[in-house]
C-alpha positions in Angstrom: 35.3 79.7 63.0 34.9 76.1 63.3 35.2 75.9 59.5 38.7 77.4 59.6 39.9 74.7 62.0 40.0 76.7 65.2 38.6 75.4 68.5 36.0 77.5 70.4 38.7 78.9 72.8 41.1 79.8 70.0 38.3 81.6 68.1 37.5 83.6 71.3 41.2 84.7 71.6 41.4 85.6 67.9 38.2 87.6 68.2 39.4 89.4 71.3 42.8 90.3 69.6 41.1 91.5 66.4 38.6 93.6 68.5 41.5 95.2 70.5 43.4 96.0 67.3 40.4 97.6 65.7 39.4 99.6 68.8 43.1 100.8 69.3 43.3 101.9 65.7 40.0 103.8 65.9 41.2 105.6 69.1 44.4 106.6 67.5 42.6 108.0 64.4 40.1 110.1 66.4 42.6 111.1 69.0 43.8 114.7 68.9 46.7 114.3 66.4 47.9 117.9 66.6 51.5 118.2 67.8 51.6 119.8 71.2 54.1 122.5 71.8 57.3 121.2 73.3 58.0 122.1 76.9 60.6 124.8 77.1 63.0 124.6 80.1 64.7 127.7 81.3 68.2 126.8 82.2 69.5 130.4 82.3 69.6 130.6 86.1 71.4 127.3 86.6 73.8 128.1 83.7 74.6 131.5 85.2 75.4 129.9 88.6 77.6 127.3 86.9 79.5 129.9 84.8 80.0 132.2 87.8 81.5 129.3 89.8 83.6 128.3 86.9 85.1 131.8 86.5 85.8 132.0 90.2 87.5 128.6 90.4 89.4 128.8 87.1 92.6 126.8 86.9 94.1 129.5 84.8 94.0 131.8 87.8 95.8 129.4 90.1 99.5 129.6 90.4 101.5 126.4 90.4 105.2 126.1 91.1 106.1 123.5 88.4 109.8 124.1 88.6 109.9 123.0 92.2 108.2 119.8 91.4 110.3 119.0 88.3 113.7 120.0 89.9 113.2 118.2 93.2 116.3 116.1 93.4 116.3 115.4 97.1 117.7 112.1 98.1 115.1 111.6 100.9 112.9 109.6 98.6 115.6 107.4 97.1 114.9 103.7 97.5 117.3 100.9 98.0 117.4 99.8 94.4 118.7 103.1 93.2 121.8 102.7 95.5 122.7 99.4 93.8 126.0 99.1 91.9 125.5 98.8 88.2 129.0 99.5 87.0 130.5 96.1 86.1 134.1 97.5 86.0 134.4 97.2 89.8 135.0 93.6 91.0 134.7 92.5 94.6 136.6 89.6 96.2 134.0 87.2 97.5 136.3 86.2 100.4 136.8 89.7 101.7 133.6 91.6 100.7 131.6 93.2 103.6 127.9 92.9 104.2 127.3 96.5 103.2 129.1 96.0 99.9 127.1 92.8 99.3 123.9 94.7 99.9 124.9 97.2 97.2 125.1 94.4 94.6 121.9 93.9 92.4 119.6 91.2 93.7 121.2 91.0 97.2 119.3 92.3 100.2 120.1 92.4 103.8 119.1 88.8 104.5 121.0 87.3 101.5 124.1 89.3 102.4 123.9 88.0 106.0 123.5 84.4 104.7 126.6 84.8 102.4 128.7 86.1 105.3 127.4 83.4 107.6 128.2 80.7 105.0 131.7 82.1 104.6 132.3 82.2 108.3 131.1 78.7 108.8 132.7 77.0 105.8 135.8 79.1 105.3 136.9 80.9 102.1 135.0 80.4 98.9 136.9 78.4 96.3 134.3 78.7 93.5 131.7 81.3 92.8 129.1 78.6 92.2 129.2 77.8 95.9 126.8 80.7 96.3 124.1 78.4 94.9 124.2 76.5 98.3 123.1 79.7 100.1 119.4 80.4 100.7 118.4 83.4 98.6 120.8 82.9 95.8 119.5 81.1 92.7 120.7 80.6 89.1 119.5 83.9 87.8 121.0 85.9 90.7 124.3 84.0 90.4 124.6 85.0 86.7 124.1 88.6 87.7 126.5 88.4 90.6 129.3 86.9 88.5 129.7 90.3 86.8 130.7 91.8 90.2 132.5 89.0 92.1 135.9 87.4 91.9 137.7 84.9 94.1 141.4 85.7 95.1 
């Protein structure tokens, strides 16, 4: 091995690997190469249990009242947003609108309505709709939406 340029330790490793390869190949060749029969599993018992439970709990057998679910128009579950006014034909006078009417406008909640009424009580009647920008809770976007519903008389 010295002639091939390997050190003594490298030659031992190569010799070991070659020997392991030869021995492994010989074992594979002489090993019983006949294919063993595959193991058969008997699932008939577990399948029959599954199928019997499936038949007993079939969704087809259950009765559902779909009409009640679809046609449930009760107002108990209506949220505040659905009560908001969306018809822009009706205009409210900003100087006489009540708190409840303000709350019905889109984007105005209880606190914003209270702030608008408090501002009106403190500073007197509104002279311009843009005065709403001075109130906490009313910004540019909200003012644009409110202009559709409010006027000043």
